[in-house]
All heavy atoms as an XYZ file, in Angstrom:
800
protein
N      74.245     35.813     79.757
C      75.639     35.764     79.746
C      76.089     35.049     78.439
O      75.675     33.942     78.274
C      76.202     35.057     81.074
C      77.734     34.955     81.092
S      78.331     34.187     82.567
C      77.790     35.232     83.827
N      76.998     35.699     77.854
C      77.488     35.014     76.668
C      78.581     33.977     76.993
O      79.000     33.925     78.242
C      78.186     36.057     75.654
O      79.455     36.492     76.255
C      77.274     37.211     75.310
N      78.897     33.000     76.134
C      80.023     32.163     76.351
C      81.279     32.788     76.656
O      82.132     32.338     77.533
C      80.082     31.186     75.237
C      78.953     30.157     75.176
C      79.419     28.917     74.241
O      80.239     28.973     73.335
N      78.885     27.775     74.577
N      81.655     33.844     75.916
C      82.848     34.636     76.193
C      82.861     35.122     77.518
O      83.937     35.067     78.366
C      83.125     35.646     75.169
N      81.761     35.756     78.052
C      81.709     36.227     79.360
C      81.810     35.192     80.464
O      82.457     35.347     81.526
C      80.414     37.067     79.576
C      80.308     38.323     78.751
C      78.849     38.976     78.785
O      77.922     38.208     78.861
O      78.848     40.211     78.633
N      81.101     34.035     80.094
C      81.178     32.980     81.108
C      82.598     32.362     81.256
O      83.024     32.057     82.285
C      80.286     31.828     80.762
N      83.377     32.204     80.184
C      84.546     31.829     80.215
C      85.597     32.799     80.970
O      86.438     32.322     81.651
C      85.252     31.530     78.665
C      84.587     30.388     78.019
C      85.005     30.132     76.558
O      85.623     31.089     76.008
N      84.778     28.997     76.082
N      85.326     34.064     80.566
C      86.176     35.066     81.341
C      85.898     34.993     82.868
O      86.825     35.204     83.717
C      85.867     36.371     80.740
N      84.654     34.924     83.207
C      84.183     34.839     84.612
C      84.868     33.537     85.274
O      85.365     33.645     86.442
C      82.640     34.779     84.776
C      82.088     34.668     86.129
C      82.569     35.790     87.125
C      80.652     34.511     86.150
N      84.727     32.438     84.618
C      85.257     31.162     85.081
C      86.769     31.312     85.306
O      87.346     30.953     86.463
C      84.913     30.068     84.249
C      85.505     28.635     84.781
C      84.865     28.254     86.073
C      85.106     27.444     83.558
N      87.511     31.853     84.385
C      88.879     32.063     84.492
C      89.257     33.055     85.683
O      90.154     32.603     86.474
C      89.441     32.592     83.193
N      88.461     34.055     85.827
C      88.636     34.855     87.079
C      88.450     34.220     88.316
O      89.243     34.371     89.191
C      87.830     36.177     86.816
C      88.047     37.224     87.911
O      89.334     37.663     88.126
O      87.151     37.639     88.606
N      87.365     33.439     88.403
C      87.017     32.753     89.634
C      88.267     31.733     89.901
O      88.688     31.605     91.087
C      85.770     32.048     89.444
S      84.330     33.032     89.506
N      88.743     31.151     88.938
C      89.786     30.172     89.208
C      91.078     30.817     89.584
O      91.782     30.288     90.525
C      89.981     29.285     87.902
C      89.024     28.275     87.653
C      89.168     27.418     86.438
N      88.042     26.545     86.434
C      87.782     25.745     85.284
N      88.485     25.851     84.267
N      86.899     24.823     85.296
N      91.412     31.998     89.032
C      92.569     32.699     89.532
C      92.397     33.147     91.001
O      93.432     32.955     91.801
C      92.721     34.039     88.745
C      93.549     33.728     87.340
C      93.904     35.094     86.785
N      92.729     35.970     86.332
C      92.009     35.718     85.125
N      92.402     34.815     84.407
N      90.956     36.509     84.891
N      91.250     33.608     91.402
C      91.044     33.919     92.804
C      91.051     32.725     93.693
O      91.702     32.796     94.759
C      89.570     34.481     92.926
C      89.481     35.924     92.320
C      87.984     36.397     92.355
C      87.902     37.766     91.770
N      86.483     38.250     91.727
N      90.537     31.498     93.274
C      90.579     30.222     94.114
C      92.048     29.940     94.147
O      92.494     29.495     95.285
C      89.718     29.186     93.466
C      88.268     29.538     93.694
C      90.089     27.836     94.033
C      87.204     28.687     92.916
N      92.868     29.922     93.165
C      94.239     29.618     93.271
C      94.926     30.447     94.210
O      95.779     29.932     95.054
C      94.985     29.651     91.806
C      94.451     28.608     90.780
O      93.779     27.631     91.274
O      94.629     28.858     89.533
N      94.702     31.727     94.224
C      95.371     32.674     95.105
C      94.966     32.224     96.649
O      95.747     32.181     97.519
C      95.007     33.985     94.797
N      93.735     31.943     96.820
C      93.168     31.588     98.221
C      93.769     30.258     98.557
O      94.232     30.091     99.744
C      91.700     31.538     98.095
C      91.154     32.971     98.006
C      91.188     30.820     99.518
C      89.616     32.965     97.961
N      94.053     29.429     97.654
C      94.621     28.018     98.071
C      96.003     28.237     98.449
O      96.506     27.553     99.352
C      94.611     27.018     96.806
C      93.126     26.625     96.598
O      92.299     26.732     97.419
O      92.936     26.017     95.488
N      96.694     29.110     97.795
C      98.130     29.461     98.282
C      98.007     29.978     99.788
O      98.926     29.627    100.598
C      98.856     30.371     97.292
C     100.164     30.887     97.897
C      99.136     29.621     95.927
N      97.155     30.918    100.086
C      96.994     31.462    101.330
C      96.690     30.406    102.381
O      97.250     30.348    103.553
C      96.018     32.597    101.352
C      96.298     33.794    100.672
C      95.174     34.870    100.761
O      94.687     35.073    101.830
O      94.786     35.291     99.670
N      95.708     29.501    102.039
C      95.330     28.417    102.878
C      96.566     27.536    103.118
O      96.795     27.048    104.361
C      94.245     27.554    102.330
C      92.865     28.184    102.303
C      91.987     27.369    101.532
C      92.369     28.298    103.709
N      97.348     27.143    102.124
C      98.510     26.318    102.331
C      99.589     27.089    103.361
O      99.932     26.454    104.153
C      99.274     26.183    100.985
C     100.440     25.345    101.039
C     101.504     25.536    100.005
N     101.945     26.977     99.929
C     102.303     27.582     98.815
N     102.281     27.018     97.657
N     102.683     28.898     98.887
N      99.717     28.350    103.084
C     100.670     28.991    104.015
C     100.113     29.064    105.355
O     100.972     28.865    106.343
C     100.849     30.557    103.440
C     101.715     30.399    102.097
O     102.285     29.341    101.716
O     101.679     31.485    101.374
N      98.923     29.351    105.602
C      98.272     29.291    106.949
C      98.359     27.953    107.575
O      98.692     27.922    108.760
C      96.839     29.844    106.935
C      96.558     31.326    106.610
C      95.169     31.599    106.364
C      97.155     32.158    107.798
N      98.151     26.922    106.815
C      98.158     25.491    107.368
C      99.621     25.313    107.805
O      99.866     24.563    108.880
C      97.670     24.521    106.376
C      96.174     24.613    106.281
C      95.738     23.766    105.104
C      95.444     24.114    107.528
N     100.579     25.663    106.963
C     101.980     25.460    107.311
C     102.346     26.276    108.638
O     103.094     25.825    109.363
C     102.919     25.756    106.197
C     102.893     24.694    105.210
O     102.914     23.438    105.669
N     102.881     24.887    103.895
N     101.871     27.453    108.687
C     102.124     28.361    109.994
C     101.582     27.574    111.178
O     102.203     27.435    112.232
C     101.457     29.662    109.833
C     102.340     30.617    108.971
C     101.791     31.977    108.938
N     101.220     32.501    110.155
C     100.320     33.549    110.242
N      99.875     34.073    109.167
N      99.880     33.956    111.404
N     100.353     26.994    111.081
C      99.741     26.324    112.110
C     100.567     25.028    112.488
O     100.767     24.712    113.720
C      98.332     25.877    111.600
C      97.281     25.434    112.730
C      96.084     24.896    112.285
N      95.111     24.745    113.280
C      94.944     23.812    114.169
N      95.785     22.881    114.240
N      93.903     23.874    114.936
N     100.954     24.341    111.465
C     101.870     23.202    111.683
C     103.146     23.502    112.469
O     103.620     22.778    113.313
C     102.150     22.373    110.419
N     103.711     24.713    112.104
C     104.896     25.194    112.770
C     104.662     25.484    114.319
O     105.530     25.160    115.049
N     103.461     25.779    114.613
C     103.091     26.170    116.026
C     102.933     24.813    116.799
O     103.263     24.696    117.915
C     101.956     27.081    116.172
C     102.183     28.429    115.542
C     101.435     27.089    117.541
C     100.999     29.306    115.365
N     102.434     23.874    115.897
C     102.275     22.496    116.644
C     103.633     21.933    117.106
O     103.502     21.203    118.122
C     101.583     21.559    115.536
C     101.700     20.073    116.099
C     100.205     21.992    115.328
N     104.673     22.308    116.504
C     105.972     21.766    117.101
C     106.172     22.189    118.545
O     106.636     21.453    119.349
C     107.173     22.303    116.255
C     107.313     21.651    114.923
O     106.752     20.533    114.760
O     107.955     22.204    114.033
N     105.920     23.589    118.798
C     105.905     24.033    120.163
C     104.915     23.381    121.082
O     105.227     23.159    122.183
C     105.805     25.553    120.105
C     106.921     26.349    119.502
O     108.071     25.674    119.583
O     106.837     27.555    118.998
N     103.677     23.199    120.523
C     102.653     22.549    121.363
C     102.983     21.182    121.827
O     102.861     20.787    123.002
C     101.335     22.445    120.454
C     100.268     21.512    121.208
C     100.734     23.784    120.246
N     103.682     20.389    120.937
C     103.889     19.062    121.272
C     105.170     18.962    122.376
O     105.138     18.221    123.289
C     104.326     18.217    120.097
C     105.643     18.491    119.343
C     104.245     16.690    120.392
N     106.022     19.930    122.173
C     107.137     20.042    123.228
C     106.585     20.514    124.530
O     106.959     19.809    125.544
C     108.225     21.163    122.753
C     109.015     20.632    121.551
C     110.198     21.586    121.260
N     109.685     22.981    121.312
C     110.410     24.039    121.527
N     111.766     23.856    121.823
N     109.958     25.253    121.486
N     105.605     21.376    124.612
C     104.969     21.775    125.910
C     104.213     20.554    126.386
O     104.365     20.263    127.703
C     104.077     22.921    125.672
N     103.427     19.868    125.593
C     102.683     18.743    126.018
C     103.661     17.556    126.540
O     103.404     16.969    127.596
C     101.921     18.146    124.902
C     100.635     18.884    124.541
C      99.809     18.274    123.488
C      98.557     18.815    123.190
N      97.767     18.164    122.183
N     104.674     17.375    125.911
C     105.619     16.475    126.307
C     106.261     16.830    127.766
O     106.208     15.973    128.714
C     106.854     16.232    125.447
C     107.783     15.134    125.662
C     108.910     15.131    124.658
O     109.343     16.110    124.117
O     109.411     13.985    124.507
N     106.591     18.014    127.924
C     107.061     18.498    129.220
C     105.970     18.351    130.277
O     106.225     18.115    131.466
C     107.543     19.917    129.203
N     104.744     18.505    129.993
C     103.579     18.510    130.980
C     103.025     17.101    131.042
O     102.025     16.827    131.693
C     102.583     19.477    130.425
C     102.821     20.983    130.627
C     101.921     21.817    129.867
C     103.122     21.489    131.944
N     103.644     16.148    130.308
C     103.149     14.742    130.271
C     101.712     14.777    129.853
O     100.907     14.027    130.489
C     103.314     14.042    131.602
N     101.290     15.518    128.787
C      99.989     15.452    128.233
C      99.864     14.686    127.076
O     100.883     14.504    126.296
C      99.468     16.954    127.945
C      99.332     17.958    129.145
S      99.086     19.586    128.760
C      97.552     19.480    127.958
N      98.725     14.025    126.873
C      98.473     13.267    125.556
C      98.447     14.151    124.388
O      98.156     15.322    124.447
C      97.245     12.409    125.839
C      96.423     13.426    126.675
C      97.519     14.108    127.629
N      98.799     13.485    123.202
C      98.635     14.245    121.920
C      97.185     14.613    121.621
O      96.946     15.697    121.340
C      99.252     13.342    120.739
C      98.835     13.813    119.336
C     100.753     13.224    120.914
N      96.343     13.555    121.933
C      94.936     13.813    121.600
C      94.177     14.336    122.829
O      94.202     13.666    123.891
C      94.270     12.450    121.038
C      92.782     12.601    120.852
C      92.216     13.373    119.850
C      91.921     12.003    121.801
C      90.840     13.521    119.750
C      90.481     12.073    121.533
C      90.079     12.763    120.590
O      88.720     12.917    120.282
N      93.532     15.448    122.685
C      92.759     16.082    123.795
C      91.435     16.344    123.215
O      91.180     17.410    122.470
C      93.387     17.271    124.261
C      94.642     17.137    125.066
C      95.125     18.475    125.443
O      94.788     18.922    126.504
O      95.975     19.113    124.768
N      90.385     15.477    123.467
C      88.948     15.604    122.958
C      88.498     16.950    123.283
O      87.885     17.617    122.389
C      88.139     14.467    123.387
N      88.594     17.379    124.419
C      87.993     18.649    124.946
C      88.475     19.811    124.167
O      87.740     20.814    123.735
C      88.165     18.886    126.388
N      89.952     19.829    123.921
C      90.455     20.923    123.192
C      90.019     20.967    121.770
O      89.711     22.037    121.159
C      92.029     20.880    123.190
C      92.778     21.757    122.341
C      92.476     23.165    122.672
N      93.224     24.080    121.746
C      92.831     25.214    121.286
N      91.851     25.822    121.850
N      93.569     25.905    120.553
N      89.885     19.656    121.170
C      89.439     19.598    119.725
C      87.989     20.115    119.556
O      87.728     20.774    118.697
C      89.686     18.309    119.146
C      91.208     17.962    119.109
C      91.559     16.844    118.284
O      90.698     16.267    117.520
O      92.737     16.468    118.198
N      87.181     19.770    120.601
C      85.865     20.293    120.592
C      85.740     21.792    120.652
O      84.930     22.410    119.993
C      85.026     19.621    121.724
C      84.695     18.151    121.577
C      84.225     17.495    122.855
O      83.798     18.081    123.720
O      84.102     16.141    122.717
N      86.643     22.344    121.486
C      86.724     23.705    121.607
C      87.101     24.451    120.283
O      86.589     25.462    119.967
C      87.697     24.122    122.852
C      88.022     25.617    123.002
C      89.061     25.992    123.941
O      89.678     25.038    124.460
O      89.298     27.145    124.168
N      88.076     23.835    119.652
C      88.542     24.423    118.434
C      87.443     24.411    117.436
O      87.164     25.405    116.727
C      89.692     23.596    117.857
C      90.038     24.081    116.374
C      90.986     23.824    118.611
N      86.642     23.359    117.259
C      85.502     23.260    116.391
C      84.393     24.256    116.784
O      83.893     24.937    116.001
C      84.947     21.845    116.375
C      83.602     21.822    115.567
C      86.028     20.920    115.669
N      84.254     24.412    118.094
C      83.197     25.376    118.501
C      83.636     26.790    118.160
O      82.714     27.519    117.706
C      83.017     25.109    120.048
C      81.885     26.058    120.543
C      81.614     25.640    122.071
N      82.804     25.828    122.930
C      83.327     24.705    123.443
N      83.025     23.475    123.175
N      84.455     24.853    124.266
N      84.786     27.146    118.320
C      85.327     28.494    117.997
C      85.185     28.698    116.506
O      84.716     29.784    116.028
C      86.760     28.561    118.584
C      86.868     28.880    120.045
C      88.333     29.018    120.336
C      88.348     29.342    121.962
N      89.669     29.531    122.301
N      85.489     27.610    115.709
C      85.407     27.776    114.178
C      84.012     27.918    113.724
O      83.785     28.628    112.720
C      86.113     26.659    113.610
N      83.065     27.338    114.407
C      81.693     27.462    113.948
C      80.811     28.544    114.542
O      79.834     28.818    113.914
C      81.075     26.046    114.151
O      81.044     25.638    115.565
C      81.703     24.973    113.382
N      81.220     28.986    115.714
C      80.467     30.101    116.408
C      80.459     31.315    115.473
O      81.523     31.842    115.114
C      80.990     30.321    117.810
O      80.844     29.193    118.574
C      80.381     31.387    118.388
N      79.301     31.844    115.141
C      79.112     32.971    114.334
C      79.480     32.813    112.911
O      79.748     33.825    112.237
N      79.530     31.571    112.558
C      79.792     31.271    111.143
C      78.899     31.935    110.240
O      77.640     31.706    110.286
C      79.884     29.674    110.868
C      80.094     29.409    109.415
O      80.682     30.109    108.607
N      79.467     28.279    109.137
N      79.291     32.775    109.306
C      78.387     33.620    108.462
C      78.127     32.738    107.200
O      77.173     33.150    106.353
C      79.121     34.736    107.991
C      80.652     34.403    108.101
C      80.641     33.404    109.133
N      78.678     31.611    106.970
C      78.411     30.913    105.738
C      79.110     31.461    104.538
O      79.785     32.475    104.651
N      78.990     30.965    103.427
C      77.999     29.982    102.990
C      78.471     28.457    103.331
O      77.595     27.588    103.303
C      78.054     29.978    101.462
C      79.368     30.485    101.114
C      79.760     31.329    102.148
N      79.631     28.292    103.892
C      80.011     27.005    104.279
C      79.241     26.662    105.525
O      79.207     27.513    106.638
C      81.530     26.932    104.632
C      82.282     25.715    104.274
C      82.281     25.435    102.894
C      83.723     25.763    104.698
N      78.569     25.555    105.784
C      77.803     25.243    106.859
C      78.641     24.677    108.068
O      79.847     24.486    107.905
N      78.194     24.764    109.273
C      78.919     24.333    110.353
C      79.379     22.887    110.303
O      80.463     22.603    110.846
C      78.031     24.622    111.643
C      77.838     25.895    112.100
O      78.630     26.873    111.560
N      77.030     26.227    112.923
N      78.616     21.989    109.756
C      78.968     20.638    109.597
C      80.179     20.460    108.777
O      81.214     19.752    108.973
C      77.839     19.738    109.089
C      78.084     18.319    109.127
C      76.996     17.511    108.742
O      75.845     17.861    108.292
N      76.995     16.119    109.083
N      80.252     21.264    107.647
C      81.414     21.240    106.643
C      82.551     21.778    107.362
O      83.648     21.239    107.329
C      81.091     22.022    105.500
N      82.466     22.949    108.209
C      83.545     23.454    108.895
C      84.122     22.585    109.904
O      85.302     22.249    110.106
C      83.188     24.699    109.565
C      83.145     25.965    108.664
C      82.662     27.208    109.455
C      84.518     26.314    108.128
N      83.125     21.761    110.625
C      83.582     20.813    111.599
C      84.385     19.753    111.015
O      85.456     19.357    111.510
C      82.305     20.144    112.345
C      82.725     19.096    113.237
C      81.413     18.544    113.980
O      80.437     19.054    113.864
N      81.761     17.431    114.709
N      83.885     19.273    109.774
C      84.692     18.162    109.055
C      86.089     18.684    108.707
O      87.122     18.027    108.881
C      83.956     17.749    107.923
C      84.644     16.735    107.049
N      84.834     15.461    107.506
C      85.305     16.814    105.893
C      85.550     14.702    106.570
N      85.780     15.473    105.704
N      86.189     19.930    108.223
C      87.471     20.394    107.832
C      88.431     20.593    108.955
O      89.637     20.137    108.873
C      87.176     21.792    107.067
C      86.532     21.649    105.711
C      88.515     22.577    106.927
C      85.994     22.881    105.071
N      87.953     21.148    110.048
C      88.763     21.308    111.238
C      89.214     20.053    111.828
O      90.291     19.878    112.353
C      88.114     22.324    112.201
C      88.362     23.750    111.977
C      87.598     24.488    111.106
C      89.514     24.318    112.309
C      87.808     25.719    110.710
C      89.939     25.680    112.053
C      88.975     26.446    111.130
N      88.350     19.056    111.901
C      88.690     17.758    112.463
C      89.732     17.083    111.562
O      90.713     16.397    112.069
C      87.469     16.738    112.475
C      86.526     17.088    113.476
C      85.096     16.414    113.441
O      84.836     15.696    112.469
O      84.321     16.456    114.453
N      89.681     17.307    110.180
C      90.780     16.814    109.339
C      92.126     17.433    109.523
O      93.098     16.853    109.689
C      90.327     16.907    107.847
O      89.078     16.232    107.645
C      91.387     16.482    106.877
N      92.014     18.752    109.746
C      93.253     19.613    110.022
C      93.838     19.113    111.433
O      94.999     18.862    111.440
C      92.873     21.150    110.173
C      92.546     21.648    108.734
C      94.063     21.820    110.761
C      91.910     23.067    108.731
N      93.023     18.916    112.431
C      93.516     18.519    113.688
C      94.172     17.159    113.660
O      95.073     16.745    114.264
C      92.487     18.641    114.756
C      92.309     20.130    115.074
S      90.954     20.396    116.501
C      89.475     19.859    115.665
N      93.442     16.203    112.823
C      93.976     14.942    112.675
C      95.315     14.929    112.058
O      96.388     14.203    112.506
C      93.129     14.002    111.781
C      93.530     12.629    111.456
C      92.650     11.829    110.549
O      91.713     12.416    109.915
N      92.845     10.573    110.537
N      95.568     15.835    110.998
C      97.004     15.918    110.540
C      97.857     16.564    111.511
O      99.088     16.092    111.520
C      96.856     16.853    109.208
C      96.111     16.200    108.043
C      96.717     14.943    107.587
O      97.936     14.825    107.482
O      95.990     13.967    107.238
N      97.376     17.457    112.282
C      98.360     18.026    113.238
C      98.689     17.048    114.324
O      99.860     16.980    114.854
C      97.696     19.319    113.965
C      97.448     20.410    112.997
S      98.815     20.983    112.040
C      98.107     21.698    110.655
N      97.739     16.177    114.670
C      98.126     15.044    115.595
C      99.128     14.226    115.112
O     100.035     13.666    115.849
C      96.785     14.130    116.050
C      95.936     14.963    117.100
C      94.936     13.906    117.548
N      94.176     13.212    116.684
C      93.074     13.517    116.072
N      92.459     14.735    116.359
N      92.409     12.824    115.281
N      99.061     13.908    113.785
C     100.041     13.092    113.174
C     101.426     13.725    113.260
O     102.499     12.998    113.541
C      99.639     12.733    111.778
C      98.454     11.747    111.760
S      97.890     11.256    110.149
C      98.757     11.974    108.925
N     101.471     15.011    113.015
C     102.842     15.688    113.175
C     103.314     15.516    114.553
O     104.533     15.348    114.754
C     102.544     17.252    112.830
C     102.293     17.357    111.244
C     103.772     18.063    113.263
C     101.864     18.744    110.826
N     102.495     15.813    115.605
C     102.882     15.558    116.971
C     103.433     14.285    117.176
O     104.450     14.028    117.907
C     101.750     15.913    118.012
C     101.149     17.339    117.907
C     100.127     17.556    118.913
O     100.141     17.105    120.088
N      99.042     18.157    118.469
N     102.718     13.260    116.711
C     103.138     11.899    117.007
C     104.597     11.607    116.332
O     105.386     10.966    117.015
C     102.087     10.830    116.565
C     102.380      9.455    116.991
C     102.349      9.410    118.452
O     101.417      9.858    119.163
N     103.470      8.945    119.160
N     104.755     12.104    115.037
C     106.019     11.868    114.442
C     107.177     12.687    115.306
O     108.273     12.047    115.545
C     106.053     12.462    113.075
C     107.367     12.667    112.433
C     105.117     11.597    112.147
N     106.819     13.742    115.842
C     107.848     14.441    116.682
C     108.230     13.583    117.853
O     109.414     13.431    118.216
C     107.225     15.813    117.051
C     108.089     16.679    117.968
C     109.250     17.485    117.507
C     108.035     16.507    119.469
C     110.077     18.077    118.427
C     108.739     17.220    120.268
C     109.837     17.944    119.841
O     110.732     18.666    120.721
N     107.167     13.195    118.507
C     107.364     12.346    119.695
C     108.104     11.052    119.459
O     109.029     10.677    120.229
C     106.017     11.983    120.506
C     105.347     13.168    121.110
C     103.935     12.716    121.604
C     106.278     13.752    122.308
N     107.670     10.356    118.367
C     108.405      9.097    117.904
C     109.994      9.410    117.736
O     110.797      8.690    118.034
C     107.763      8.536    116.733
C     106.421      7.966    117.088
O     106.053      7.773    118.135
O     105.711      7.627    116.074
N     110.269     10.625    117.079
C     111.628     10.897    116.801
C     112.319     11.157    118.088
O     113.450     10.775    118.243
C     111.706     12.157    115.915
C     111.470     11.860    114.412
C     111.609     12.996    113.654
N     111.242     12.772    112.198
C     110.891     13.593    111.349
N     110.726     14.907    111.791
N     110.498     13.404    110.127
N     111.769     11.874    119.073
C     112.359     12.143    120.229
C     112.665     10.783    121.032
O     113.477     10.760    121.852
C     111.489     13.102    121.124
C     111.255     14.466    120.489
C     111.930     15.583    120.990
N     111.922     15.584    122.530
C     112.760     16.426    123.161
N     113.638     17.223    122.572
N     112.726     16.503    124.510
N     111.750      9.915    120.863
C     111.760      8.712    121.641
C     112.608      7.607    120.825
O     112.820      6.479    121.264
C     110.484      8.139    122.009
C     109.732      9.073    122.931
C     108.177      8.664    123.018
O     107.811      7.730    122.426
N     107.527      9.429    123.886
N     113.249      8.013    119.713
C     114.082      7.105    118.871
C     113.273      5.943    118.183
O     113.895      5.061    117.836
N     111.913      6.267    117.912
C     111.082      5.141    117.288
C     111.137      5.300    115.777
O     110.921      4.310    115.097
C     109.690      5.249    117.762
C     109.441      4.971    119.216
C     108.005      4.984    119.499
C     107.773      4.697    121.055
N     106.405      4.787    121.425
N     111.376      6.530    115.279
C     111.296      6.728    113.796
C     110.692      5.563    113.121
O     110.690      5.253    112.029
C     112.694      7.054    113.319
C     113.126      8.491    113.803
C     114.482      8.893    113.260
O     115.265      8.107    112.852
N     114.679     10.202    113.399
């Protein structure tokens, strides 16, 4: 591969990654929007924000049948981080509802 070909390939890969990053951002924001409804339902049902069994289920679903190249441990870490952020959104919502801001 020539340097010019390598530079063109790298630029193309970066364009694709940038597009995927925008999709990921949009999907994460959609997920966060749904969390607003989740926390309202949990509040009405007197359920806690953190549910270990549900989070384990989410990770299990994300890793089952994982074709890679991302390994299951990497996916677990990513989904745990996503869920941690979503829990924070839930807590902010509850704090606002309870006037704690």
